[in-house]
N, CA, C and O atoms as a printed pandas DataFrame, in Angstrom:
     atom_number atom_name residue_name chain_id  residue_number  x_coord  y_coord  z_coord
0              1         N          MET        A               1    2.873  124.160 -117.748
1              2        CA          MET        A               1    4.145  123.062 -117.827
2              3         C          MET        A               1    3.393  121.503 -118.383
3              4         O          MET        A               1    2.393  120.800 -118.239
4              5         N          ARG        A               2    4.896  121.606 -119.210
5              6        CA          ARG        A               2    4.342  120.426 -120.317
6              7         C          ARG        A               2    4.970  119.101 -119.513
7              8         O          ARG        A               2    5.991  119.235 -118.838
8              9         N          ALA        A               3    4.223  117.685 -119.642
9             10        CA          ALA        A               3    4.235  116.398 -118.629
10            11         C          ALA        A               3    5.666  116.168 -118.354
11            12         O          ALA        A               3    5.903  115.794 -117.205
12            13         N          GLY        A               4    6.803  116.323 -119.248
13            14        CA          GLY        A               4    8.044  116.468 -119.168
14            15         C          GLY        A               4    8.226  116.315 -117.695
15            16         O          GLY        A               4    8.267  115.388 -116.887
16            17         N          GLN        A               5    8.381  118.556 -117.683
17            18        CA          GLN        A               5    8.744  119.112 -116.791
18            19         C          GLN        A               5    7.795  118.247 -115.528
19            20         O          GLN        A               5    8.493  117.713 -114.667
20            21         N          VAL        A               6    6.835  118.146 -115.435
21            22        CA          VAL        A               6    5.670  118.384 -114.586
22            23         C          VAL        A               6    6.890  116.744 -113.604
23            24         O          VAL        A               6    7.251  116.490 -112.454
24            25         N          ALA        A               7    7.060  116.090 -115.039
25            26        CA          ALA        A               7    7.604  114.442 -114.013
26            27         C          ALA        A               7    8.979  115.026 -113.387
27            28         O          ALA        A               7    8.992  115.114 -112.159
28            29         N          GLU        A               8    9.908  115.355 -113.951
29            30        CA          GLU        A               8   10.988  116.054 -113.059
30            31         C          GLU        A               8   10.338  116.724 -111.687
31            32         O          GLU        A               8   10.493  116.265 -110.556
32            33         N          VAL        A               9    9.807  117.554 -111.928
33            34        CA          VAL        A               9    9.349  118.506 -110.632
34            35         C          VAL        A               9    8.739  117.177 -109.549
35            36         O          VAL        A               9    9.196  117.240 -108.408
36            37         N          LYS        A              10    7.955  116.242 -109.773
37            38        CA          LYS        A              10    7.493  114.851 -108.907
38            39         C          LYS        A              10    8.937  114.660 -108.836
39            40         O          LYS        A              10    9.489  114.911 -107.764
40            41         N          CYS        A              11    9.878  114.101 -110.193
41            42        CA          CYS        A              11   11.039  113.229 -108.768
42            43         C          CYS        A              11   11.808  114.450 -107.917
43            44         O          CYS        A              11   11.819  114.124 -106.730
44            45         N          ALA        A              12   12.117  115.068 -108.017
45            46        CA          ALA        A              12   13.317  116.510 -107.618
46            47         C          ALA        A              12   12.739  116.200 -105.907
47            48         O          ALA        A              12   13.372  116.207 -104.851
48            49         N          ALA        A              13   11.148  115.916 -106.217
49            50        CA          ALA        A              13   10.375  116.201 -105.009
50            51         C          ALA        A              13   10.998  114.332 -104.077
51            52         O          ALA        A              13   11.565  113.988 -103.040
52            53         N          GLU        A              14   10.440  113.724 -105.231
53            54        CA          GLU        A              14   10.221  112.439 -104.302
54            55         C          GLU        A              14   12.251  112.165 -103.590
55            56         O          GLU        A              14   12.545  111.565 -102.556
56            57         N          VAL        A              15   13.200  112.801 -104.529
57            58        CA          VAL        A              15   14.117  112.685 -104.686
58            59         C          VAL        A              15   14.671  113.296 -102.912
59            60         O          VAL        A              15   15.333  112.641 -102.107
60            61         N          GLN        A              16   14.262  114.366 -102.775
61            62        CA          GLN        A              16   14.575  115.670 -101.745
62            63         C          GLN        A              16   13.627  113.987 -100.151
63            64         O          GLN        A              16   14.185  113.486  -99.175
64            65         N          GLU        A              17   12.589  113.811 -100.544
65            66        CA          GLU        A              17   12.231  113.112  -99.564
66            67         C          GLU        A              17   12.732  111.756  -99.095
67            68         O          GLU        A              17   12.446  111.151  -98.063
68            69         N          ALA        A              18   13.889  111.274 -100.510
69            70        CA          ALA        A              18   14.387  109.968 -100.472
70            71         C          ALA        A              18   15.388  110.255  -99.574
71            72         O          ALA        A              18   15.501  109.484  -98.621
72            73         N          CYS        A              19   16.606  111.765  -99.716
73            74        CA          CYS        A              19   17.950  112.224  -99.031
74            75         C          CYS        A              19   17.445  113.296  -98.716
75            76         O          CYS        A              19   17.367  114.188  -99.560
76            77         N          PRO        A              20   17.003  113.468  -97.499
77            78        CA          PRO        A              20   16.482  114.620  -97.243
78            79         C          PRO        A              20   17.813  115.762  -96.587
79            80         O          PRO        A              20   17.764  116.981  -96.423
80            81         N          ASP        A              21   19.485  114.307  -96.194
81            82        CA          ASP        A              21   20.055  115.074  -95.357
82            83         C          ASP        A              21   21.562  115.438  -96.318
83            84         O          ASP        A              21   22.645  115.950  -96.034
84            85         N          ALA        A              22   20.771  114.703  -97.933
85            86        CA          ALA        A              22   22.043  115.241  -99.201
86            87         C          ALA        A              22   22.178  116.647  -99.383
87            88         O          ALA        A              22   21.322  117.121 -100.130
88            89         N          LEU        A              23   23.086  117.528  -98.872
89            90        CA          LEU        A              23   23.328  118.753  -99.286
90            91         C          LEU        A              23   23.722  118.971 -100.525
91            92         O          LEU        A              23   23.113  119.719 -101.290
92            93         N          THR        A              24   25.071  118.156 -100.913
93            94        CA          THR        A              24   25.993  118.187 -101.953
94            95         C          THR        A              24   25.344  117.443 -103.324
95            96         O          THR        A              24   24.605  116.473 -103.157
96            97         N          GLN        A              25   25.598  117.852 -104.469
97            98        CA          GLN        A              25   25.536  116.919 -105.150
98            99         C          GLN        A              25   25.715  116.010 -105.172
99           100         O          GLN        A              25   24.823  115.164 -105.121
100          101         N          GLU        A              26   27.271  115.675 -105.280
101          102        CA          GLU        A              26   27.496  114.280 -104.717
102          103         C          GLU        A              26   27.115  113.247 -103.747
103          104         O          GLU        A              26   27.292  112.034 -103.851
104          105         N          ALA        A              27   26.455  114.034 -102.594
105          106        CA          ALA        A              27   26.034  113.249 -101.585
106          107         C          ALA        A              27   25.053  112.997 -102.423
107          108         O          ALA        A              27   25.010  111.808 -102.738
108          109         N          ARG        A              28   23.950  113.910 -103.083
109          110        CA          ARG        A              28   22.414  112.846 -103.421
110          111         C          ARG        A              28   23.139  112.115 -104.440
111          112         O          ARG        A              28   22.186  111.383 -104.709
112          113         N          HIS        A              29   23.812  111.818 -105.023
113          114        CA          HIS        A              29   23.985  110.833 -105.987
114          115         C          HIS        A              29   24.754  109.632 -105.280
115          116         O          HIS        A              29   24.950  108.556 -105.845
116          117         N          GLN        A              30   25.146  109.910 -104.059
117          118        CA          GLN        A              30   25.177  108.207 -103.070
118          119         C          GLN        A              30   24.067  107.534 -103.088
119          120         O          GLN        A              30   23.617  106.442 -103.435
120          121         N          CYS        A              31   23.637  108.924 -102.409
121          122        CA          CYS        A              31   22.076  108.560 -101.311
122          123         C          CYS        A              31   21.644  107.766 -102.497
123          124         O          CYS        A              31   21.822  106.552 -102.396
124          125         N          LEU        A              32   21.096  108.221 -103.633
125          126        CA          LEU        A              32   20.402  107.467 -104.650
126          127         C          LEU        A              32   20.650  106.339 -104.531
127          128         O          LEU        A              32   20.030  105.450 -103.946
128          129         N          GLU        A              33   22.164  106.310 -105.436
129          130        CA          GLU        A              33   22.524  104.554 -105.886
130          131         C          GLU        A              33   22.111  103.787 -104.190
131          132         O          GLU        A              33   21.781  102.602 -104.241
132          133         N          ARG        A              34   22.133  104.352 -103.000
133          134        CA          ARG        A              34   21.474  103.362 -102.274
134          135         C          ARG        A              34   19.917  103.104 -102.329
135          136         O          ARG        A              34   19.422  102.030 -101.987
136          137         N          ARG        A              35   19.377  103.904 -102.672
137          138        CA          ARG        A              35   18.032  104.127 -102.105
138          139         C          ARG        A              35   16.856  104.249 -103.580
139          140         O          ARG        A              35   15.634  104.368 -103.498
140          141         N          MET        A              36   17.755  104.169 -104.963
141          142        CA          MET        A              36   17.179  104.106 -105.959
142          143         C          MET        A              36   16.061  103.169 -106.470
143          144         O          MET        A              36   15.701  103.199 -107.647
144          145         N          SER        A              37   15.568  102.411 -105.634
145          146        CA          SER        A              37   14.292  101.337 -105.340
146          147         C          SER        A              37   13.350  101.892 -104.348
147          148         O          SER        A              37   12.382  101.214 -104.004
148          149         N          LYS        A              38   13.566  103.149 -103.827
149          150        CA          LYS        A              38   12.327  103.696 -103.046
150          151         C          LYS        A              38   11.364  104.274 -103.830
151          152         O          LYS        A              38   10.170  104.255 -103.528
152          153         N          LEU        A              39   12.058  105.084 -105.387
153          154        CA          LEU        A              39   11.789  105.897 -105.960
154          155         C          LEU        A              39   10.351  105.377 -106.587
155          156         O          LEU        A              39    9.616  104.747 -105.826
156          157         N          SER        A              40   10.136  105.496 -107.264
157          158        CA          SER        A              40    8.610  105.846 -108.441
158          159         C          SER        A              40    9.818  105.757 -109.499
159          160         O          SER        A              40   10.949  106.220 -109.645
160          161         N          ALA        A              41    8.591  104.573 -110.395
161          162        CA          ALA        A              41    9.309  104.105 -111.343
162          163         C          ALA        A              41    9.913  104.996 -112.955
163          164         O          ALA        A              41   10.913  104.765 -113.635
164          165         N          PRO        A              42    8.798  106.056 -113.133
165          166        CA          PRO        A              42    8.974  107.279 -113.731
166          167         C          PRO        A              42   10.123  107.865 -113.325
167          168         O          PRO        A              42   10.871  108.326 -114.187
168          169         N          CYS        A              43   10.513  107.964 -111.766
169          170        CA          CYS        A              43   11.937  108.440 -111.241
170          171         C          CYS        A              43   12.728  107.895 -111.723
171          172         O          CYS        A              43   13.537  108.363 -112.524
172          173         N          GLN        A              44   12.651  106.659 -111.291
173          174        CA          GLN        A              44   14.093  106.133 -110.795
174          175         C          GLN        A              44   14.370  106.299 -112.703
175          176         O          GLN        A              44   15.532  106.692 -112.815
176          177         N          ALA        A              45   13.995  106.206 -113.544
177          178        CA          ALA        A              45   14.218  106.633 -115.113
178          179         C          ALA        A              45   14.916  107.841 -115.275
179          180         O          ALA        A              45   15.797  108.044 -116.111
180          181         N          ILE        A              46   14.344  108.900 -114.166
181          182        CA          ILE        A              46   14.743  110.040 -114.568
182          183         C          ILE        A              46   15.994  109.951 -113.956
183          184         O          ILE        A              46   16.952  110.379 -114.599
184          185         N          ALA        A              47   16.190  109.464 -112.803
185          186        CA          ALA        A              47   17.421  109.560 -111.932
186          187         C          ALA        A              47   18.548  108.996 -112.715
187          188         O          ALA        A              47   19.649  109.535 -112.830
188          189         N          GLN        A              48   18.145  107.741 -113.304
189          190        CA          GLN        A              48   19.048  107.457 -113.732
190          191         C          GLN        A              48   19.942  107.815 -115.099
191          192         O          GLN        A              48   21.004  107.408 -115.570
192          193         N          LYS        A              49   19.135  108.598 -115.399
193          194        CA          LYS        A              49   19.758  109.177 -116.604
194          195         C          LYS        A              49   20.711  110.708 -116.774
195          196         O          LYS        A              49   21.499  111.143 -117.614
196          197         N          ARG        A              50   19.983  111.334 -115.132
197          198        CA          ARG        A              50   20.326  112.157 -114.615
198          199         C          ARG        A              50   22.581  111.481 -113.932
199          200         O          ARG        A              50   23.716  111.937 -114.071
200          201         N          MET        A              51   21.974  110.333 -113.309
201          202        CA          MET        A              51   23.292  109.500 -113.037
202          203         C          MET        A              51   24.516  109.248 -113.877
203          204         O          MET        A              51   25.724  109.358 -113.668
204          205         N          VAL        A              52   23.876  108.922 -114.765
205          206        CA          VAL        A              52   24.307  108.501 -116.216
206          207         C          VAL        A              52   25.358  110.045 -116.973
207          208         O          VAL        A              52   26.545  110.051 -117.300
208          209         N          ARG        A              53   24.475  111.018 -117.027
209          210        CA          ARG        A              53   25.516  112.573 -117.481
210          211         C          ARG        A              53   26.180  112.942 -116.182
211          212         O          ARG        A              53   27.241  113.537 -116.371
212          213         N          TRP        A              54   25.957  112.815 -115.292
213          214        CA          TRP        A              54   26.699  113.135 -113.924
214          215         C          TRP        A              54   28.086  111.954 -113.419
215          216         O          TRP        A              54   28.963  112.394 -112.675
216          217         N          LYS        A              55   28.134  110.796 -113.802
217          218        CA          LYS        A              55   29.045  110.349 -114.171
218          219         C          LYS        A              55   30.165  110.531 -115.337
219          220         O          LYS        A              55   31.388  110.472 -115.208
220          221         N          GLU        A              56   29.220  110.824 -116.787
221          222        CA          GLU        A              56   30.119  111.101 -117.413
222          223         C          GLU        A              56   30.509  112.899 -117.763
223          224         O          GLU        A              56   31.245  113.406 -118.610
224          225         N          ASP        A              57   29.892  113.328 -116.998
225          226        CA          ASP        A              57   30.407  114.679 -116.716
226          227         C          ASP        A              57   31.459  114.926 -115.956
227          228         O          ASP        A              57   32.172  115.887 -116.249
228          229         N          GLU        A              58   31.879  113.817 -114.421
229          230        CA          GLU        A              58   32.574  113.583 -113.644
230          231         C          GLU        A              58   34.076  113.261 -113.830
231          232         O          GLU        A              58   35.070  113.694 -113.246
232          233         N          ALA        A              59   33.879  112.097 -115.129
233          234        CA          ALA        A              59   34.953  111.055 -115.664
234          235         C          ALA        A              59   36.644  111.997 -115.393
235          236         O          ALA        A              59   37.659  111.487 -114.918
236          237         N          TYR        A              60   36.467  113.610 -115.919
237          238        CA          TYR        A              60   37.475  113.957 -115.974
238          239         C          TYR        A              60   38.178  114.207 -114.767
239          240         O          TYR        A              60   39.386  114.417 -114.655
240          241         N          LYS        A              61   37.307  114.165 -113.863
241          242        CA          LYS        A              61   38.432  114.491 -112.451
242          243         C          LYS        A              61   39.369  113.119 -112.386
243          244         O          LYS        A              61   40.505  113.135 -111.913
244          245         N          VAL        A              62   38.625  111.728 -113.019
245          246        CA          VAL        A              62   40.154  110.564 -113.004
246          247         C          VAL        A              62   41.243  110.513 -113.628
247          248         O          VAL        A              62   42.410  110.217 -113.369
248          249         N          ALA        A              63   40.378  111.015 -114.914
249          250        CA          ALA        A              63   41.370  110.808 -116.179
250          251         C          ALA        A              63   42.616  112.019 -115.855
251          252         O          ALA        A              63   43.819  111.861 -116.062
252          253         N          CYS        A              64   41.870  113.399 -115.223
253          254        CA          CYS        A              64   43.195  114.027 -115.304
254          255         C          CYS        A              64   43.622  114.631 -113.338
255          256         O          CYS        A              64   43.623  115.729 -112.782
256          257         N          ALA        A              65   43.900  113.310 -112.917
257          258        CA          ALA        A              65   44.097  113.634 -111.466
258          259         C          ALA        A              65   45.379  113.876 -111.905
259          260         O          ALA        A              65   45.736  114.744 -111.109
260          261         N          GLU        A              66   46.497  113.643 -112.799
261          262        CA          GLU        A              66   47.961  113.995 -112.226
262          263         C          GLU        A              66   48.211  115.047 -113.262
263          264         O          GLU        A              66   49.387  115.265 -113.554
264          265         N          ASP        A              67   47.125  115.829 -113.944
265          266        CA          ASP        A              67   47.874  116.597 -114.349
266          267         C          ASP        A              67   46.849  117.564 -113.109
267          268         O          ASP        A              67   47.412  118.658 -113.074
268          269         N          VAL        A              68   45.865  117.600 -112.312
269          270        CA          VAL        A              68   45.660  118.996 -111.638
270          271         C          VAL        A              68   46.371  118.699 -110.540
271          272         O          VAL        A              68   45.972  119.431 -109.634
272          273         N          LYS        A              69   47.581  117.692 -110.019
273          274        CA          LYS        A              69   48.338  117.713 -109.457
274          275         C          LYS        A              69   49.538  119.082 -110.283
275          276         O          LYS        A              69   49.628  120.282 -110.023
276          277         N          ARG        A              70   50.081  118.469 -111.018
277          278        CA          ARG        A              70   50.667  119.531 -111.810
278          279         C          ARG        A              70   50.645  120.428 -111.743
279          280         O          ARG        A              70   51.509  121.264 -111.478
280          281         N          VAL        A              71   49.141  120.509 -112.081
281          282        CA          VAL        A              71   48.545  122.846 -112.973
282          283         C          VAL        A              71   47.863  122.827 -111.653
283          284         O          VAL        A              71   48.363  123.701 -110.944
284          285         N          CYS        A              72   46.984  122.221 -111.086
285          286        CA          CYS        A              72   46.991  122.914 -110.160
286          287         C          CYS        A              72   46.343  122.788 -108.376
287          288         O          CYS        A              72   45.458  122.875 -107.525
288          289         N          GLN        A              73   47.244  122.607 -108.668
289          290        CA          GLN        A              73   48.585  122.582 -106.884
290          291         C          GLN        A              73   47.427  122.902 -106.283
291          292         O          GLN        A              73   46.636  123.560 -106.959
292          293         N          GLY        A              74   47.105  122.590 -105.124
293          294        CA          GLY        A              74   46.398  123.812 -103.575
294          295         C          GLY        A              74   45.689  124.091 -103.912
295          296         O          GLY        A              74   45.135  124.753 -103.034
296          297         N          LEU        A              75   44.874  124.084 -105.139
297          298        CA          LEU        A              75   43.484  125.328 -105.276
298          299         C          LEU        A              75   42.572  123.829 -104.485
299          300         O          LEU        A              75   42.855  122.664 -104.204
300          301         N          ASP        A              76   41.132  124.925 -104.353
301          302        CA          ASP        A              76   40.159  124.247 -103.492
302          303         C          ASP        A              76   39.361  124.039 -104.778
303          304         O          ASP        A              76   39.243  124.880 -105.669
304          305         N          ALA        A              77   38.794  122.741 -104.767
305          306        CA          ALA        A              77   38.470  121.680 -105.975
306          307         C          ALA        A              77   37.134  122.205 -105.512
307          308         O          ALA        A              77   36.323  121.437 -106.030
308          309         N          GLY        A              78   36.412  123.192 -104.742
309          310        CA          GLY        A              78   34.724  123.327 -105.135
310          311         C          GLY        A              78   34.178  124.345 -105.620
311          312         O          GLY        A              78   34.890  125.348 -105.570
312          313         N          ALA        A              79   32.734  124.534 -106.275
313          314        CA          ALA        A              79   32.211  125.353 -106.867
314          315         C          ALA        A              79   33.146  125.558 -108.137
315          316         O          ALA        A              79   33.443  126.732 -108.357
316          317         N          GLY        A              80   33.717  124.489 -109.111
317          318        CA          GLY        A              80   33.955  124.668 -110.057
318          319         C          GLY        A              80   35.495  125.180 -110.320
319          320         O          GLY        A              80   36.029  125.400 -111.407
320          321         N          ASN        A              81   35.888  125.267 -109.386
321          322        CA          ASN        A              81   37.046  125.990 -109.041
322          323         C          ASN        A              81   38.343  124.933 -110.482
323          324         O          ASN        A              81   38.944  125.433 -111.433
324          325         N          LEU        A              82   38.322  123.669 -110.092
325          326        CA          LEU        A              82   38.948  122.593 -110.707
326          327         C          LEU        A              82   39.072  122.274 -111.748
327          328         O          LEU        A              82   40.110  121.799 -112.207
328          329         N          LEU        A              83   37.848  122.498 -112.470
329          330        CA          LEU        A              83   37.627  122.467 -113.950
330          331         C          LEU        A              83   37.881  123.675 -114.420
331          332         O          LEU        A              83   38.627  123.791 -115.393
332          333         N          ALA        A              84   37.256  124.879 -113.759
333          334        CA          ALA        A              84   38.059  126.528 -114.646
334          335         C          ALA        A              84   39.831  126.275 -114.260
335          336         O          ALA        A              84   40.526  126.287 -115.277
336          337         N          CYS        A              85   40.232  126.160 -113.577
337          338        CA          CYS        A              85   41.335  125.613 -113.232
338          339         C          CYS        A              85   42.158  124.893 -114.548
339          340         O          CYS        A              85   43.189  125.355 -115.037
340          341         N          LEU        A              86   41.483  123.693 -114.989
341          342        CA          LEU        A              86   42.113  123.079 -115.882
342          343         C          LEU        A              86   41.745  123.152 -117.448
343          344         O          LEU        A              86   42.249  122.555 -118.399
344          345         N          GLN        A              87   40.564  124.202 -117.386
345          346        CA          GLN        A              87   40.455  125.263 -119.001
346          347         C          GLN        A              87   41.488  125.789 -119.017
347          348         O          GLN        A              87   42.392  125.553 -119.819
348          349         N          THR        A              88   41.509  126.789 -117.896
349          350        CA          THR        A              88   42.518  127.621 -118.221
350          351         C          THR        A              88   44.376  127.614 -118.436
351          352         O          THR        A              88   45.315  128.292 -118.854
352          353         N          HIS        A              89   43.932  125.971 -117.640
353          354        CA          HIS        A              89   45.816  125.003 -118.178
354          355         C          HIS        A              89   45.636  124.375 -119.771
355          356         O          HIS        A              89   46.598  124.172 -120.511
356          357         N          GLU        A              90   44.883  124.237 -119.967
357          358        CA          GLU        A              90   44.250  122.690 -120.870
358          359         C          GLU        A              90   45.793  122.893 -122.294
359          360         O          GLU        A              90   46.148  122.155 -123.214
360          361         N          GLN        A              91   46.123  123.770 -121.970
361          362        CA          GLN        A              91   47.077  123.449 -123.127
362          363         C          GLN        A              91   48.361  122.733 -122.351
363          364         O          GLN        A              91   49.194  122.204 -123.088
364          365         N          ASP        A              92   48.519  122.694 -121.317
365          366        CA          ASP        A              92   48.670  122.284 -120.812
366          367         C          ASP        A              92   48.778  120.513 -120.042
367          368         O          ASP        A              92   49.699  119.977 -119.425
368          369         N          LEU        A              93   47.504  120.046 -120.402
369          370        CA          LEU        A              93   47.114  118.699 -119.639
370          371         C          LEU        A              93   47.506  117.842 -120.778
371          372         O          LEU        A              93   47.903  118.292 -121.853
372          373         N          SER        A              94   47.369  116.501 -120.478
373          374        CA          SER        A              94   47.551  115.544 -121.305
374          375         C          SER        A              94   46.360  115.380 -122.113
375          376         O          SER        A              94   45.245  115.882 -121.972
376          377         N          LEU        A              95   46.831  114.538 -123.032
377          378        CA          LEU        A              95   45.638  114.705 -124.263
378          379         C          LEU        A              95   44.651  113.757 -123.787
379          380         O          LEU        A              95   43.652  113.813 -124.504
380          381         N          GLY        A              96   44.509  112.606 -122.520
381          382        CA          GLY        A              96   43.839  111.877 -122.087
382          383         C          GLY        A              96   43.016  112.566 -120.866
383          384         O          GLY        A              96   42.148  111.949 -120.248
384          385         N          CYS        A              97   43.355  113.813 -120.606
385          386        CA          CYS        A              97   42.282  114.880 -119.234
386          387         C          CYS        A              97   41.598  115.676 -120.228
387          388         O          CYS        A              97   40.432  115.903 -119.903
388          389         N          TYR        A              98   41.960  116.187 -121.367
389          390        CA          TYR        A              98   41.797  117.276 -122.236
390          391         C          TYR        A              98   40.762  117.031 -122.748
391          392         O          TYR        A              98   39.886  117.887 -122.870
392          393         N          GLN        A              99   40.599  115.467 -123.274
393          394        CA          GLN        A              99   39.846  115.096 -124.134
394          395         C          GLN        A              99   37.800  114.430 -123.005
395          396         O          GLN        A              99   36.661  114.360 -123.467
396          397         N          THR        A             100   38.418  114.066 -121.304
397          398        CA          THR        A             100   37.394  114.003 -121.125
398          399         C          THR        A             100   36.514  115.063 -120.203
399          400         O          THR        A             100   35.559  114.802 -119.472
400          401         N          LEU        A             101   37.165  116.394 -120.480
401          402        CA          LEU        A             101   36.552  117.723 -120.157
402          403         C          LEU        A             101   35.307  117.749 -120.781
403          404         O          LEU        A             101   34.977  117.508 -121.942
404          405         N          PRO        A             102   34.612  118.121 -119.696
405          406        CA          PRO        A             102   33.036  118.662 -120.019
406          407         C          PRO        A             102   33.084  118.860 -121.491
407          408         O          PRO        A             102   34.295  119.040 -121.617
408          409         N          LYS        A             103   32.503  118.965 -122.905
409          410        CA          LYS        A             103   32.685  119.688 -124.001
410          411         C          LYS        A             103   31.298  120.487 -123.930
411          412         O          LYS        A             103   30.390  119.995 -123.260
412          413         N          GLY        A             104   31.095  121.752 -124.626
413          414        CA          GLY        A             104   31.040  123.010 -124.922
414          415         C          GLY        A             104   31.037  124.061 -124.044
415          416         O          GLY        A             104   30.369  125.093 -123.975
416          417         N          GLN        A             105   32.197  123.442 -123.180
417          418        CA          GLN        A             105   32.256  124.544 -121.616
418          419         C          GLN        A             105   34.538  124.356 -122.046
419          420         O          GLN        A             105   35.376  124.454 -121.150
420          421         N          VAL        A             106   34.742  124.208 -122.915
421          422        CA          VAL        A             106   36.226  124.016 -123.150
422          423         C          VAL        A             106   36.577  125.116 -124.192
423          424         O          VAL        A             106   35.599  125.449 -124.860
424          425         N          GLN        A             107   37.665  125.722 -124.475
425          426        CA          GLN        A             107   37.943  126.551 -125.227
426          427         C          GLN        A             107   38.501  126.061 -126.357
427          428         O          GLN        A             107   39.236  125.105 -126.108
428          429         N          VAL        A             108   38.429  126.390 -127.687
429          430        CA          VAL        A             108   39.285  125.512 -128.618
430          431         C          VAL        A             108   40.307  124.878 -128.171
431          432         O          VAL        A             108   40.361  125.196 -126.983
432          433         N          ARG        A             109   41.176  124.153 -128.407
433          434        CA          ARG        A             109   42.314  124.034 -128.483
434          435         C          ARG        A             109   43.126  123.981 -129.712
435          436         O          ARG        A             109   42.779  123.354 -130.713
436          437         N          ASN        A             110   44.231  124.666 -129.605
437          438        CA          ASN        A             110   45.499  124.797 -130.623
438          439         C          ASN        A             110   45.916  123.985 -130.401
439          440         O          ASN        A             110   46.963  123.656 -130.958
């Protein structure tokens, strides 16, 4: 294992210890925001980078709220269903929503 991978594994163990009851990704992020100072400095740096990426990846939920009501109404939002719905209906989305969808996971828009 490379040093970076070892640091990631150690950090994952620290996060599990700091937030043992956080079963979902969202719950883990909320717990980390509250308990970040309890992590070692190297783990804090890793966790901060992950939090930034997570917030960037989740930005589409805010930007697409109206589009979701319009094209994905009544859908169970779990397990990636919401993103899949938005991708399926990408031609019907507002530009602001479309631009915030995670990159590399969206089909080319005509």
